[in-house]
Jmol script that loads the backbone (N, CA, C; Angstrom):
load data "model"
ATOM      1  N   MET A   1      -0.713 -31.994  -4.801  1.00  0.00           N
ATOM      2  CA  MET A   1      -2.054 -30.735  -4.921  1.00  0.00           C
ATOM      3  C   MET A   1      -1.281 -29.660  -4.380  1.00  0.00           C
ATOM      4  N   ARG A   2      -2.078 -28.398  -4.047  1.00  0.00           N
ATOM      5  CA  ARG A   2      -1.664 -27.170  -3.588  1.00  0.00           C
ATOM      6  C   ARG A   2      -3.011 -26.792  -3.081  1.00  0.00           C
ATOM      7  N   ILE A   3      -2.796 -25.874  -1.820  1.00  0.00           N
ATOM      8  CA  ILE A   3      -4.067 -25.285  -1.409  1.00  0.00           C
ATOM      9  C   ILE A   3      -3.405 -23.865  -1.428  1.00  0.00           C
ATOM     10  N   LYS A   4      -4.478 -23.007  -1.710  1.00  0.00           N
ATOM     11  CA  LYS A   4      -4.185 -21.519  -1.340  1.00  0.00           C
ATOM     12  C   LYS A   4      -5.593 -21.026  -0.891  1.00  0.00           C
ATOM     13  N   ILE A   5      -5.366 -20.195   0.403  1.00  0.00           N
ATOM     14  CA  ILE A   5      -6.398 -19.416   0.715  1.00  0.00           C
ATOM     15  C   ILE A   5      -6.818 -18.268   0.831  1.00  0.00           C
ATOM     16  N   SER A   6      -7.896 -17.257   0.110  1.00  0.00           N
ATOM     17  CA  SER A   6      -7.782 -16.117   0.765  1.00  0.00           C
ATOM     18  C   SER A   6      -9.498 -15.668   0.719  1.00  0.00           C
ATOM     19  N   THR A   7     -10.101 -15.391  -0.019  1.00  0.00           N
ATOM     20  CA  THR A   7     -11.534 -15.150   0.004  1.00  0.00           C
ATOM     21  C   THR A   7     -11.984 -16.649  -0.669  1.00  0.00           C
ATOM     22  N   ARG A   8     -11.630 -17.289  -1.275  1.00  0.00           N
ATOM     23  CA  ARG A   8     -11.842 -18.584  -2.132  1.00  0.00           C
ATOM     24  C   ARG A   8     -10.818 -19.495  -1.500  1.00  0.00           C
ATOM     25  N   ILE A   9     -11.014 -20.790  -1.424  1.00  0.00           N
ATOM     26  CA  ILE A   9      -9.915 -21.890  -1.089  1.00  0.00           C
ATOM     27  C   ILE A   9      -9.650 -22.466  -2.824  1.00  0.00           C
ATOM     28  N   VAL A  10      -8.716 -22.270  -3.066  1.00  0.00           N
ATOM     29  CA  VAL A  10      -8.193 -23.134  -4.258  1.00  0.00           C
ATOM     30  C   VAL A  10      -7.253 -24.101  -4.424  1.00  0.00           C
ATOM     31  N   PHE A  11      -8.295 -25.006  -5.210  1.00  0.00           N
ATOM     32  CA  PHE A  11      -7.315 -26.412  -5.302  1.00  0.00           C
ATOM     33  C   PHE A  11      -6.547 -26.226  -6.321  1.00  0.00           C
ATOM     34  N   LEU A  12      -4.923 -26.750  -6.432  1.00  0.00           N
ATOM     35  CA  LEU A  12      -4.450 -26.975  -7.748  1.00  0.00           C
ATOM     36  C   LEU A  12      -4.391 -28.413  -7.776  1.00  0.00           C
ATOM     37  N   ILE A  13      -4.951 -29.114  -8.846  1.00  0.00           N
ATOM     38  CA  ILE A  13      -5.059 -30.513  -9.116  1.00  0.00           C
ATOM     39  C   ILE A  13      -4.690 -30.845 -10.571  1.00  0.00           C
ATOM     40  N   GLY A  14      -3.755 -31.604 -10.652  1.00  0.00           N
ATOM     41  CA  GLY A  14      -3.776 -31.973 -12.335  1.00  0.00           C
ATOM     42  C   GLY A  14      -3.511 -30.711 -13.166  1.00  0.00           C
ATOM     43  N   LYS A  15      -4.606 -30.787 -14.063  1.00  0.00           N
ATOM     44  CA  LYS A  15      -4.774 -29.494 -15.063  1.00  0.00           C
ATOM     45  C   LYS A  15      -5.525 -28.549 -14.730  1.00  0.00           C
ATOM     46  N   TYR A  16      -6.342 -28.693 -13.475  1.00  0.00           N
ATOM     47  CA  TYR A  16      -7.397 -28.122 -13.203  1.00  0.00           C
ATOM     48  C   TYR A  16      -7.055 -26.911 -12.009  1.00  0.00           C
ATOM     49  N   ALA A  17      -7.501 -25.472 -11.877  1.00  0.00           N
ATOM     50  CA  ALA A  17      -7.529 -25.284 -10.537  1.00  0.00           C
ATOM     51  C   ALA A  17      -9.206 -24.829 -10.305  1.00  0.00           C
ATOM     52  N   ILE A  18      -9.424 -25.238  -9.006  1.00  0.00           N
ATOM     53  CA  ILE A  18     -10.964 -25.077  -8.581  1.00  0.00           C
ATOM     54  C   ILE A  18     -11.129 -24.442  -7.462  1.00  0.00           C
ATOM     55  N   LYS A  19     -11.682 -23.202  -7.331  1.00  0.00           N
ATOM     56  CA  LYS A  19     -12.200 -22.109  -6.393  1.00  0.00           C
ATOM     57  C   LYS A  19     -13.465 -22.269  -6.014  1.00  0.00           C
ATOM     58  N   ILE A  20     -13.018 -22.603  -4.395  1.00  0.00           N
ATOM     59  CA  ILE A  20     -14.710 -22.545  -3.869  1.00  0.00           C
ATOM     60  C   ILE A  20     -14.210 -21.585  -2.814  1.00  0.00           C
ATOM     61  N   PRO A  21     -15.580 -20.582  -2.951  1.00  0.00           N
ATOM     62  CA  PRO A  21     -15.906 -19.277  -2.251  1.00  0.00           C
ATOM     63  C   PRO A  21     -16.075 -20.030  -0.661  1.00  0.00           C
ATOM     64  N   ILE A  22     -15.341 -19.128   0.193  1.00  0.00           N
ATOM     65  CA  ILE A  22     -15.545 -19.083   1.556  1.00  0.00           C
ATOM     66  C   ILE A  22     -16.382 -18.058   2.627  1.00  0.00           C
ATOM     67  N   ASP A  23     -16.390 -17.158   1.615  1.00  0.00           N
ATOM     68  CA  ASP A  23     -17.257 -16.043   2.338  1.00  0.00           C
ATOM     69  C   ASP A  23     -18.138 -15.184   0.813  1.00  0.00           C
ATOM     70  N   LYS A  24     -18.820 -14.184   1.049  1.00  0.00           N
ATOM     71  CA  LYS A  24     -19.856 -13.354   0.358  1.00  0.00           C
ATOM     72  C   LYS A  24     -18.851 -13.234  -0.799  1.00  0.00           C
ATOM     73  N   ARG A  25     -17.743 -12.428  -0.570  1.00  0.00           N
ATOM     74  CA  ARG A  25     -16.857 -11.646  -1.741  1.00  0.00           C
ATOM     75  C   ARG A  25     -16.518 -13.360  -2.268  1.00  0.00           C
ATOM     76  N   GLY A  26     -15.892 -14.013  -1.907  1.00  0.00           N
ATOM     77  CA  GLY A  26     -15.424 -15.308  -3.036  1.00  0.00           C
ATOM     78  C   GLY A  26     -16.574 -15.778  -3.885  1.00  0.00           C
ATOM     79  N   TYR A  27     -17.818 -15.728  -3.243  1.00  0.00           N
ATOM     80  CA  TYR A  27     -18.916 -15.983  -4.207  1.00  0.00           C
ATOM     81  C   TYR A  27     -19.379 -14.972  -5.393  1.00  0.00           C
ATOM     82  N   LEU A  28     -18.926 -13.838  -4.888  1.00  0.00           N
ATOM     83  CA  LEU A  28     -19.253 -12.637  -6.097  1.00  0.00           C
ATOM     84  C   LEU A  28     -17.989 -12.626  -7.153  1.00  0.00           C
ATOM     85  N   GLN A  29     -16.650 -13.174  -6.410  1.00  0.00           N
ATOM     86  CA  GLN A  29     -16.005 -13.052  -7.364  1.00  0.00           C
ATOM     87  C   GLN A  29     -15.796 -14.107  -8.369  1.00  0.00           C
ATOM     88  N   GLY A  30     -16.473 -15.445  -7.679  1.00  0.00           N
ATOM     89  CA  GLY A  30     -16.773 -16.251  -8.797  1.00  0.00           C
ATOM     90  C   GLY A  30     -17.501 -15.958 -10.361  1.00  0.00           C
ATOM     91  N   LYS A  31     -18.716 -15.602  -9.402  1.00  0.00           N
ATOM     92  CA  LYS A  31     -19.743 -15.138 -10.453  1.00  0.00           C
ATOM     93  C   LYS A  31     -19.046 -14.051 -11.512  1.00  0.00           C
ATOM     94  N   ASN A  32     -18.343 -12.947 -10.959  1.00  0.00           N
ATOM     95  CA  ASN A  32     -17.704 -12.253 -11.497  1.00  0.00           C
ATOM     96  C   ASN A  32     -16.930 -12.544 -12.538  1.00  0.00           C
ATOM     97  N   GLU A  33     -16.068 -13.597 -12.058  1.00  0.00           N
ATOM     98  CA  GLU A  33     -15.067 -14.391 -13.201  1.00  0.00           C
ATOM     99  C   GLU A  33     -15.567 -14.919 -14.506  1.00  0.00           C
ATOM    100  N   SER A  34     -17.021 -15.129 -14.294  1.00  0.00           N
ATOM    101  CA  SER A  34     -17.641 -16.258 -15.312  1.00  0.00           C
ATOM    102  C   SER A  34     -18.259 -14.778 -16.092  1.00  0.00           C
ATOM    103  N   ASN A  35     -18.637 -13.996 -15.331  1.00  0.00           N
ATOM    104  CA  ASN A  35     -19.041 -12.803 -16.354  1.00  0.00           C
ATOM    105  C   ASN A  35     -18.045 -12.108 -17.471  1.00  0.00           C
ATOM    106  N   LEU A  36     -16.688 -11.568 -16.494  1.00  0.00           N
ATOM    107  CA  LEU A  36     -15.401 -11.475 -17.321  1.00  0.00           C
ATOM    108  C   LEU A  36     -15.270 -12.294 -18.225  1.00  0.00           C
ATOM    109  N   TYR A  37     -15.227 -13.850 -18.202  1.00  0.00           N
ATOM    110  CA  TYR A  37     -14.712 -14.647 -19.337  1.00  0.00           C
ATOM    111  C   TYR A  37     -15.784 -14.404 -20.400  1.00  0.00           C
ATOM    112  N   ASP A  38     -16.694 -14.593 -19.797  1.00  0.00           N
ATOM    113  CA  ASP A  38     -17.501 -15.027 -21.062  1.00  0.00           C
ATOM    114  C   ASP A  38     -17.590 -13.963 -22.139  1.00  0.00           C
ATOM    115  N   LYS A  39     -17.343 -12.538 -21.386  1.00  0.00           N
ATOM    116  CA  LYS A  39     -17.344 -11.375 -22.366  1.00  0.00           C
ATOM    117  C   LYS A  39     -15.973 -11.126 -23.021  1.00  0.00           C
ATOM    118  N   TYR A  40     -14.972 -11.366 -22.406  1.00  0.00           N
ATOM    119  CA  TYR A  40     -13.506 -11.471 -22.848  1.00  0.00           C
ATOM    120  C   TYR A  40     -12.928 -12.462 -23.547  1.00  0.00           C
ATOM    121  N   LYS A  41     -13.337 -13.549 -23.385  1.00  0.00           N
ATOM    122  CA  LYS A  41     -12.717 -14.675 -23.984  1.00  0.00           C
ATOM    123  C   LYS A  41     -12.083 -14.838 -25.091  1.00  0.00           C
ATOM    124  N   ARG A  42     -12.255 -14.023 -26.128  1.00  0.00           N
ATOM    125  CA  ARG A  42     -11.747 -14.077 -27.682  1.00  0.00           C
ATOM    126  C   ARG A  42     -10.715 -13.104 -27.275  1.00  0.00           C
ATOM    127  N   TYR A  43     -10.144 -12.569 -26.206  1.00  0.00           N
ATOM    128  CA  TYR A  43      -8.530 -12.235 -26.125  1.00  0.00           C
ATOM    129  C   TYR A  43      -7.877 -13.202 -25.221  1.00  0.00           C
ATOM    130  N   PRO A  44      -6.496 -13.228 -25.532  1.00  0.00           N
ATOM    131  CA  PRO A  44      -5.796 -14.039 -24.818  1.00  0.00           C
ATOM    132  C   PRO A  44      -4.924 -13.684 -23.772  1.00  0.00           C
ATOM    133  N   TYR A  45      -6.120 -13.009 -22.835  1.00  0.00           N
ATOM    134  CA  TYR A  45      -5.472 -12.099 -21.357  1.00  0.00           C
ATOM    135  C   TYR A  45      -6.240 -12.954 -19.917  1.00  0.00           C
ATOM    136  N   LEU A  46      -6.964 -14.048 -20.258  1.00  0.00           N
ATOM    137  CA  LEU A  46      -7.693 -14.474 -19.427  1.00  0.00           C
ATOM    138  C   LEU A  46      -7.851 -15.825 -18.972  1.00  0.00           C
ATOM    139  N   ALA A  47      -7.178 -16.667 -17.783  1.00  0.00           N
ATOM    140  CA  ALA A  47      -7.084 -18.163 -17.768  1.00  0.00           C
ATOM    141  C   ALA A  47      -8.362 -18.484 -18.259  1.00  0.00           C
ATOM    142  N   PRO A  48      -8.100 -19.511 -18.882  1.00  0.00           N
ATOM    143  CA  PRO A  48      -9.685 -20.215 -19.539  1.00  0.00           C
ATOM    144  C   PRO A  48     -10.320 -21.036 -18.570  1.00  0.00           C
ATOM    145  N   LEU A  49     -11.755 -20.241 -18.632  1.00  0.00           N
ATOM    146  CA  LEU A  49     -12.512 -20.603 -17.703  1.00  0.00           C
ATOM    147  C   LEU A  49     -13.536 -22.150 -18.148  1.00  0.00           C
ATOM    148  N   ILE A  50     -13.394 -23.211 -17.250  1.00  0.00           N
ATOM    149  CA  ILE A  50     -14.092 -24.319 -17.864  1.00  0.00           C
ATOM    150  C   ILE A  50     -15.551 -24.274 -17.562  1.00  0.00           C
ATOM    151  N   TRP A  51     -15.598 -23.964 -16.139  1.00  0.00           N
ATOM    152  CA  TRP A  51     -17.425 -24.010 -15.521  1.00  0.00           C
ATOM    153  C   TRP A  51     -17.134 -22.871 -14.363  1.00  0.00           C
ATOM    154  N   GLU A  52     -18.486 -22.294 -13.944  1.00  0.00           N
ATOM    155  CA  GLU A  52     -18.778 -21.952 -12.686  1.00  0.00           C
ATOM    156  C   GLU A  52     -20.463 -22.594 -12.331  1.00  0.00           C
ATOM    157  N   LYS A  53     -20.199 -22.301 -11.142  1.00  0.00           N
ATOM    158  CA  LYS A  53     -21.802 -23.161 -10.721  1.00  0.00           C
ATOM    159  C   LYS A  53     -21.768 -22.740  -8.937  1.00  0.00           C
ATOM    160  N   PHE A  54     -22.587 -21.839  -8.825  1.00  0.00           N
ATOM    161  CA  PHE A  54     -22.937 -21.482  -7.340  1.00  0.00           C
ATOM    162  C   PHE A  54     -21.642 -20.683  -7.136  1.00  0.00           C
ATOM    163  N   GLY A  55     -20.988 -19.857  -7.878  1.00  0.00           N
ATOM    164  CA  GLY A  55     -19.830 -19.185  -7.383  1.00  0.00           C
ATOM    165  C   GLY A  55     -18.394 -20.206  -7.346  1.00  0.00           C
ATOM    166  N   ILE A  56     -18.716 -21.170  -7.662  1.00  0.00           N
ATOM    167  CA  ILE A  56     -17.515 -22.160  -7.576  1.00  0.00           C
ATOM    168  C   ILE A  56     -16.581 -22.213  -8.936  1.00  0.00           C
ATOM    169  N   VAL A  57     -15.625 -22.109  -9.358  1.00  0.00           N
ATOM    170  CA  VAL A  57     -15.103 -21.732 -10.515  1.00  0.00           C
ATOM    171  C   VAL A  57     -14.205 -22.953 -11.266  1.00  0.00           C
ATOM    172  N   CYS A  58     -13.843 -23.097 -12.175  1.00  0.00           N
ATOM    173  CA  CYS A  58     -13.007 -24.673 -12.349  1.00  0.00           C
ATOM    174  C   CYS A  58     -12.325 -23.546 -13.731  1.00  0.00           C
ATOM    175  N   GLN A  59     -11.011 -23.365 -13.541  1.00  0.00           N
ATOM    176  CA  GLN A  59     -10.335 -23.389 -14.399  1.00  0.00           C
ATOM    177  C   GLN A  59      -9.254 -23.954 -15.199  1.00  0.00           C
ATOM    178  N   GLU A  60      -8.769 -23.824 -16.306  1.00  0.00           N
ATOM    179  CA  GLU A  60      -7.628 -24.498 -16.867  1.00  0.00           C
ATOM    180  C   GLU A  60      -6.317 -24.009 -16.131  1.00  0.00           C
ATOM    181  N   ARG A  61      -5.890 -24.931 -15.521  1.00  0.00           N
ATOM    182  CA  ARG A  61      -4.516 -24.921 -14.518  1.00  0.00           C
ATOM    183  C   ARG A  61      -3.206 -24.317 -15.750  1.00  0.00           C
ATOM    184  N   CYS A  62      -2.865 -22.999 -15.068  1.00  0.00           N
ATOM    185  CA  CYS A  62      -1.689 -22.379 -16.058  1.00  0.00           C
ATOM    186  C   CYS A  62      -0.496 -22.535 -15.303  1.00  0.00           C
ATOM    187  N   ARG A  63       0.502 -22.505 -16.390  1.00  0.00           N
ATOM    188  CA  ARG A  63       1.961 -22.402 -15.912  1.00  0.00           C
ATOM    189  C   ARG A  63       2.297 -21.494 -15.277  1.00  0.00           C
ATOM    190  N   GLU A  64       3.070 -21.234 -14.332  1.00  0.00           N
ATOM    191  CA  GLU A  64       4.019 -20.368 -13.379  1.00  0.00           C
ATOM    192  C   GLU A  64       4.668 -19.197 -13.645  1.00  0.00           C
ATOM    193  N   LEU A  65       4.731 -18.087 -13.817  1.00  0.00           N
ATOM    194  CA  LEU A  65       5.647 -17.420 -14.707  1.00  0.00           C
ATOM    195  C   LEU A  65       7.022 -17.383 -14.166  1.00  0.00           C
ATOM    196  N   ASP A  66       8.030 -17.156 -15.153  1.00  0.00           N
ATOM    197  CA  ASP A  66       9.436 -16.939 -14.860  1.00  0.00           C
ATOM    198  C   ASP A  66       9.515 -15.280 -14.642  1.00  0.00           C
ATOM    199  N   VAL A  67       8.955 -14.489 -15.631  1.00  0.00           N
ATOM    200  CA  VAL A  67       8.909 -13.071 -15.786  1.00  0.00           C
ATOM    201  C   VAL A  67       7.605 -12.818 -15.561  1.00  0.00           C
ATOM    202  N   PHE A  68       7.894 -11.295 -15.083  1.00  0.00           N
ATOM    203  CA  PHE A  68       6.571 -10.576 -15.258  1.00  0.00           C
ATOM    204  C   PHE A  68       6.814  -9.351 -16.322  1.00  0.00           C
ATOM    205  N   ASP A  69       5.672  -9.404 -17.099  1.00  0.00           N
ATOM    206  CA  ASP A  69       5.856  -8.335 -17.964  1.00  0.00           C
ATOM    207  C   ASP A  69       4.775  -7.179 -17.799  1.00  0.00           C
ATOM    208  N   ALA A  70       4.839  -6.342 -17.129  1.00  0.00           N
ATOM    209  CA  ALA A  70       4.222  -5.223 -16.097  1.00  0.00           C
ATOM    210  C   ALA A  70       3.546  -4.623 -17.398  1.00  0.00           C
ATOM    211  N   CYS A  71       3.927  -4.623 -18.725  1.00  0.00           N
ATOM    212  CA  CYS A  71       3.179  -3.685 -19.693  1.00  0.00           C
ATOM    213  C   CYS A  71       1.998  -4.436 -20.418  1.00  0.00           C
ATOM    214  N   VAL A  72       1.823  -5.874 -20.080  1.00  0.00           N
ATOM    215  CA  VAL A  72       0.715  -6.620 -20.207  1.00  0.00           C
ATOM    216  C   VAL A  72      -0.274  -5.667 -19.322  1.00  0.00           C
ATOM    217  N   VAL A  73      -0.412  -5.162 -17.849  1.00  0.00           N
ATOM    218  CA  VAL A  73      -1.640  -4.522 -17.407  1.00  0.00           C
ATOM    219  C   VAL A  73      -2.150  -3.415 -17.691  1.00  0.00           C
ATOM    220  N   THR A  74      -0.952  -2.535 -18.422  1.00  0.00           N
ATOM    221  CA  THR A  74      -1.672  -1.375 -18.901  1.00  0.00           C
ATOM    222  C   THR A  74      -2.872  -1.997 -20.280  1.00  0.00           C
ATOM    223  N   GLY A  75      -2.378  -2.930 -21.026  1.00  0.00           N
ATOM    224  CA  GLY A  75      -3.267  -3.297 -22.160  1.00  0.00           C
ATOM    225  C   GLY A  75      -4.431  -4.083 -21.860  1.00  0.00           C
ATOM    226  N   VAL A  76      -4.392  -4.483 -20.406  1.00  0.00           N
ATOM    227  CA  VAL A  76      -5.716  -5.453 -19.706  1.00  0.00           C
ATOM    228  C   VAL A  76      -6.576  -4.494 -19.373  1.00  0.00           C
ATOM    229  N   LYS A  77      -6.198  -3.455 -18.699  1.00  0.00           N
ATOM    230  CA  LYS A  77      -6.804  -2.465 -18.229  1.00  0.00           C
ATOM    231  C   LYS A  77      -7.619  -1.755 -18.995  1.00  0.00           C
ATOM    232  N   ALA A  78      -7.035  -1.164 -20.390  1.00  0.00           N
ATOM    233  CA  ALA A  78      -7.376  -0.536 -21.384  1.00  0.00           C
ATOM    234  C   ALA A  78      -8.553  -1.648 -22.097  1.00  0.00           C
ATOM    235  N   LEU A  79      -8.434  -2.687 -22.218  1.00  0.00           N
ATOM    236  CA  LEU A  79      -9.551  -3.454 -23.025  1.00  0.00           C
ATOM    237  C   LEU A  79     -10.635  -4.252 -22.342  1.00  0.00           C
ATOM    238  N   MET A  80     -10.385  -4.158 -20.558  1.00  0.00           N
ATOM    239  CA  MET A  80     -11.164  -4.625 -19.730  1.00  0.00           C
ATOM    240  C   MET A  80     -11.480  -3.459 -18.940  1.00  0.00           C
ATOM    241  N   PRO A  81     -12.133  -2.566 -18.881  1.00  0.00           N
ATOM    242  CA  PRO A  81     -12.402  -1.415 -18.113  1.00  0.00           C
ATOM    243  C   PRO A  81     -13.023  -1.839 -16.720  1.00  0.00           C
ATOM    244  N   GLU A  82     -13.565  -2.647 -16.465  1.00  0.00           N
ATOM    245  CA  GLU A  82     -14.025  -3.606 -15.194  1.00  0.00           C
ATOM    246  C   GLU A  82     -12.860  -3.583 -14.367  1.00  0.00           C
ATOM    247  N   LEU A  83     -12.021  -4.034 -14.788  1.00  0.00           N
ATOM    248  CA  LEU A  83     -10.226  -4.492 -14.073  1.00  0.00           C
ATOM    249  C   LEU A  83      -9.619  -2.999 -14.148  1.00  0.00           C
ATOM    250  N   ASP A  84      -9.841  -2.068 -14.301  1.00  0.00           N
ATOM    251  CA  ASP A  84      -9.309  -0.897 -13.916  1.00  0.00           C
ATOM    252  C   ASP A  84      -9.739   0.113 -12.653  1.00  0.00           C
ATOM    253  N   ILE A  85      -9.765  -0.752 -11.633  1.00  0.00           N
ATOM    254  CA  ILE A  85     -10.150  -0.072 -10.455  1.00  0.00           C
ATOM    255  C   ILE A  85      -8.942  -0.029  -9.440  1.00  0.00           C
ATOM    256  N   ASP A  86      -8.984   0.924  -8.251  1.00  0.00           N
ATOM    257  CA  ASP A  86      -8.000   1.078  -7.393  1.00  0.00           C
ATOM    258  C   ASP A  86      -7.340   0.126  -6.383  1.00  0.00           C
ATOM    259  N   ASN A  87      -8.397  -0.697  -6.194  1.00  0.00           N
ATOM    260  CA  ASN A  87      -7.956  -1.816  -5.286  1.00  0.00           C
ATOM    261  C   ASN A  87      -7.932  -3.185  -6.001  1.00  0.00           C
ATOM    262  N   CYS A  88      -7.021  -3.206  -6.510  1.00  0.00           N
ATOM    263  CA  CYS A  88      -6.826  -4.317  -7.177  1.00  0.00           C
ATOM    264  C   CYS A  88      -5.491  -4.404  -8.033  1.00  0.00           C
ATOM    265  N   ASP A  89      -4.701  -5.806  -7.600  1.00  0.00           N
ATOM    266  CA  ASP A  89      -3.615  -5.267  -7.431  1.00  0.00           C
ATOM    267  C   ASP A  89      -3.121  -6.485  -8.867  1.00  0.00           C
ATOM    268  N   LEU A  90      -3.318  -5.969 -10.219  1.00  0.00           N
ATOM    269  CA  LEU A  90      -3.109  -6.481 -11.012  1.00  0.00           C
ATOM    270  C   LEU A  90      -1.308  -6.704 -11.280  1.00  0.00           C
ATOM    271  N   TYR A  91      -0.579  -5.933 -10.702  1.00  0.00           N
ATOM    272  CA  TYR A  91       0.760  -5.930 -10.730  1.00  0.00           C
ATOM    273  C   TYR A  91       1.671  -7.188 -10.195  1.00  0.00           C
ATOM    274  N   ASN A  92       0.833  -7.847  -9.245  1.00  0.00           N
ATOM    275  CA  ASN A  92       1.106  -9.182  -8.490  1.00  0.00           C
ATOM    276  C   ASN A  92       1.559 -10.125  -9.234  1.00  0.00           C
ATOM    277  N   LYS A  93       2.836 -10.324  -9.647  1.00  0.00           N
ATOM    278  CA  LYS A  93       3.182 -11.486  -9.887  1.00  0.00           C
ATOM    279  C   LYS A  93       2.568 -12.974  -9.973  1.00  0.00           C
ATOM    280  N   GLU A  94       2.331 -13.124  -8.930  1.00  0.00           N
ATOM    281  CA  GLU A  94       1.409 -14.530  -8.206  1.00  0.00           C
ATOM    282  C   GLU A  94      -0.187 -14.659  -9.346  1.00  0.00           C
ATOM    283  N   ASN A  95      -0.849 -13.428  -9.362  1.00  0.00           N
ATOM    284  CA  ASN A  95      -1.982 -13.174 -10.257  1.00  0.00           C
ATOM    285  C   ASN A  95      -1.777 -13.547 -11.706  1.00  0.00           C
ATOM    286  N   TRP A  96      -1.020 -13.940 -12.288  1.00  0.00           N
ATOM    287  CA  TRP A  96      -0.565 -14.201 -13.505  1.00  0.00           C
ATOM    288  C   TRP A  96      -0.066 -15.371 -13.816  1.00  0.00           C
ATOM    289  N   GLY A  97      -0.296 -16.239 -14.783  1.00  0.00           N
ATOM    290  CA  GLY A  97       0.271 -17.138 -15.413  1.00  0.00           C
ATOM    291  C   GLY A  97       0.626 -17.410 -16.890  1.00  0.00           C
ATOM    292  N   ILE A  98       1.159 -18.527 -17.379  1.00  0.00           N
ATOM    293  CA  ILE A  98       1.116 -18.755 -18.723  1.00  0.00           C
ATOM    294  C   ILE A  98       0.280 -19.483 -19.249  1.00  0.00           C
ATOM    295  N   HIS A  99      -0.426 -19.373 -20.495  1.00  0.00           N
ATOM    296  CA  HIS A  99      -1.472 -20.110 -20.862  1.00  0.00           C
ATOM    297  C   HIS A  99      -0.918 -20.021 -22.457  1.00  0.00           C
ATOM    298  N   LYS A 100      -0.876 -21.540 -23.357  1.00  0.00           N
ATOM    299  CA  LYS A 100      -0.390 -21.055 -24.773  1.00  0.00           C
ATOM    300  C   LYS A 100       0.540 -20.284 -24.845  1.00  0.00           C
ATOM    301  N   GLU A 101       1.538 -19.933 -24.228  1.00  0.00           N
ATOM    302  CA  GLU A 101       2.655 -19.072 -24.517  1.00  0.00           C
ATOM    303  C   GLU A 101       2.136 -17.555 -24.384  1.00  0.00           C
ATOM    304  N   HIS A 102       1.121 -17.155 -23.716  1.00  0.00           N
ATOM    305  CA  HIS A 102       0.368 -15.796 -23.136  1.00  0.00           C
ATOM    306  C   HIS A 102       0.619 -15.764 -21.832  1.00  0.00           C
ATOM    307  N   GLN A 103       0.914 -14.458 -21.515  1.00  0.00           N
ATOM    308  CA  GLN A 103       0.393 -14.261 -20.128  1.00  0.00           C
ATOM    309  C   GLN A 103      -0.764 -14.053 -19.853  1.00  0.00           C
ATOM    310  N   VAL A 104      -1.038 -14.756 -18.758  1.00  0.00           N
ATOM    311  CA  VAL A 104      -2.598 -14.866 -18.951  1.00  0.00           C
ATOM    312  C   VAL A 104      -3.103 -14.235 -17.110  1.00  0.00           C
ATOM    313  N   LEU A 105      -3.882 -13.628 -16.996  1.00  0.00           N
ATOM    314  CA  LEU A 105      -4.339 -13.324 -15.433  1.00  0.00           C
ATOM    315  C   LEU A 105      -5.123 -14.570 -14.896  1.00  0.00           C
ATOM    316  N   LEU A 106      -5.028 -14.763 -13.658  1.00  0.00           N
ATOM    317  CA  LEU A 106      -5.493 -16.028 -13.067  1.00  0.00           C
ATOM    318  C   LEU A 106      -6.698 -15.694 -12.329  1.00  0.00           C
ATOM    319  N   ASP A 107      -6.381 -14.239 -11.797  1.00  0.00           N
ATOM    320  CA  ASP A 107      -7.455 -14.203 -10.655  1.00  0.00           C
ATOM    321  C   ASP A 107      -8.188 -13.119 -11.154  1.00  0.00           C
ATOM    322  N   TYR A 108      -9.271 -12.731 -11.619  1.00  0.00           N
ATOM    323  CA  TYR A 108      -9.842 -11.828 -12.422  1.00  0.00           C
ATOM    324  C   TYR A 108     -11.520 -11.654 -11.979  1.00  0.00           C
ATOM    325  N   GLY A 109     -11.715 -11.823 -10.503  1.00  0.00           N
ATOM    326  CA  GLY A 109     -13.023 -11.854 -10.338  1.00  0.00           C
ATOM    327  C   GLY A 109     -13.552 -10.640  -9.579  1.00  0.00           C
ATOM    328  N   ILE A 110     -12.303  -9.802  -9.761  1.00  0.00           N
ATOM    329  CA  ILE A 110     -12.499  -8.460  -8.589  1.00  0.00           C
ATOM    330  C   ILE A 110     -13.204  -7.576  -9.457  1.00  0.00           C
ATOM    331  N   ASN A 111     -14.113  -6.758  -9.035  1.00  0.00           N
ATOM    332  CA  ASN A 111     -14.394  -5.358  -9.657  1.00  0.00           C
ATOM    333  C   ASN A 111     -14.696  -4.579  -8.638  1.00  0.00           C
ATOM    334  N   GLN A 112     -15.314  -2.953  -8.955  1.00  0.00           N
ATOM    335  CA  GLN A 112     -15.125  -2.128  -8.286  1.00  0.00           C
ATOM    336  C   GLN A 112     -16.176  -1.884  -6.946  1.00  0.00           C
ATOM    337  N   SER A 113     -17.137  -2.885  -7.044  1.00  0.00           N
ATOM    338  CA  SER A 113     -17.915  -2.968  -5.593  1.00  0.00           C
ATOM    339  C   SER A 113     -17.538  -4.058  -4.710  1.00  0.00           C
ATOM    340  N   ILE A 114     -16.929  -5.157  -5.062  1.00  0.00           N
ATOM    341  CA  ILE A 114     -16.425  -6.232  -4.548  1.00  0.00           C
ATOM    342  C   ILE A 114     -15.047  -5.527  -3.685  1.00  0.00           C
ATOM    343  N   SER A 115     -13.923  -4.894  -4.733  1.00  0.00           N
ATOM    344  CA  SER A 115     -13.329  -4.313  -3.785  1.00  0.00           C
ATOM    345  C   SER A 115     -13.285  -3.545  -3.110  1.00  0.00           C
ATOM    346  N   LYS A 116     -14.255  -2.769  -2.718  1.00  0.00           N
ATOM    347  CA  LYS A 116     -14.538  -1.846  -1.273  1.00  0.00           C
ATOM    348  C   LYS A 116     -15.164  -2.598  -0.228  1.00  0.00           C
ATOM    349  N   MET A 117     -15.587  -4.005  -0.513  1.00  0.00           N
ATOM    350  CA  MET A 117     -15.735  -5.143   0.310  1.00  0.00           C
ATOM    351  C   MET A 117     -14.643  -5.056   1.502  1.00  0.00           C
ATOM    352  N   TYR A 118     -13.451  -5.117   0.855  1.00  0.00           N
ATOM    353  CA  TYR A 118     -12.159  -5.573   1.535  1.00  0.00           C
ATOM    354  C   TYR A 118     -12.004  -4.859   2.911  1.00  0.00           C
TER     355      TYR A 118
END
end "model"
wireframe off; spacefill off
backbone 0.3
color backbone group
């Protein structure tokens, strides 16, 4: 098991990533991830979200990237305008993984108003 902490504590357990908010920003990110996944799940660019409850998110765990293809960021921003914001580091390799041979965004809960809270 691995643990990562920012605005949420992330437990990487077996096939799952459980994200538990530790502040208001983390709670809002969990809610926003759920909304974005519901809206864009038909596209292969978001890590699969299994459930969200009270800002707590359970995602399918994805493999780590060996090579980051930054061209995908341009496509994601064009397809999902909610993620085309100034304070959103989509170019950070650690925010990406591999699911079913596609490069997918692991942390997509940020939006314009949440980014201004940092």
